C-alpha positions in Angstrom: 81.2 155.5 105.9 77.9 154.3 104.5 76.5 150.8 105.2 76.9 149.4 101.5 80.8 150.1 102.1 80.7 148.5 105.4 79.0 145.4 104.1 81.4 145.4 101.0 84.3 145.4 103.6 82.8 142.8 105.6 82.0 140.6 102.7 85.4 140.6 101.4 86.9 140.0 104.9 84.7 137.0 104.9 86.0 135.5 101.6 89.7 136.2 102.5 89.1 134.2 105.6 87.5 131.4 104.2 90.1 131.2 101.5 92.9 131.1 103.8 91.0 128.2 105.7 90.9 126.2 102.5 94.4 127.1 101.6 95.5 125.8 104.8 93.6 122.6 104.8 94.8 121.7 101.2 98.6 121.9 102.3 98.2 119.8 105.3 96.1 117.2 103.5 98.5 117.2 100.7 101.6 115.3 102.5 99.4 112.5 103.5 99.1 109.7 101.4 95.7 108.7 99.8 93.5 106.5 101.9 93.4 103.1 100.5 90.3 101.5 99.3 88.7 99.2 100.9 88.4 95.4 99.7 85.5 94.2 98.6 83.6 92.3 101.6 80.7 90.9 99.2 80.0 88.0 96.9 77.3 87.7 94.9 75.5 84.5 93.3 73.0 83.8 90.6 71.0 80.3 90.3 69.1 79.4 87.7 66.6 76.8 87.7 65.2 75.3 84.8 62.5 72.6 84.0 63.2 69.1 82.2 62.1 70.9 78.8 65.0 73.8 79.3 62.5 76.6 80.1 63.8 79.1 82.7 61.4 78.5 86.2 63.2 80.5 88.3 66.2 82.8 88.8 67.7 83.6 92.6 70.1 86.0 93.1 72.2 85.8 96.2 74.0 88.5 97.9 76.2 87.9 101.0 78.0 90.8 102.8 80.8 89.9 105.5 81.0 93.0 108.2 83.4 93.2 110.9 81.8 95.1 113.2 84.8 94.9 116.1 88.0 93.2 116.2 87.7 89.9 117.5 90.0 90.6 120.7 87.0 93.0 121.8 84.0 90.4 120.8 86.0 88.0 123.0 85.7 90.2 126.1 81.7 90.7 125.5 79.0 88.5 127.3 77.6 85.9 125.3 74.2 86.9 123.7 71.1 84.9 125.7 69.9 81.6 123.8 66.2 81.6 122.6 65.6 78.8 124.9 66.4 80.9 128.2 64.1 83.5 126.8 61.4 81.3 126.5 61.5 79.8 129.6 61.8 82.9 131.5 58.6 84.1 133.2 57.4 87.5 132.6 57.5 89.8 135.5 53.9 91.1 136.5 53.1 94.4 136.8 50.7 95.1 139.7 
């Protein structure tokens, strides 16, 4: 057999394997319910400041995002972070 024929056979086998993998993956996920969309965890506020003549002087856009990085039960077990007073009073170690 020549090299072109071998290349065609190998490419056909590769495409067939990829197709089987995609079909099996699609069958596995078809029985699962779709994932729930997350609730929005942000708020937006806009404040408009005007002067006494009614002219807009400043517009402030405020975005608040609330993200829970870990469940509260895990956070309770962690040590408290150091306060800023303790970090100022601690003397740095001298490197000799």
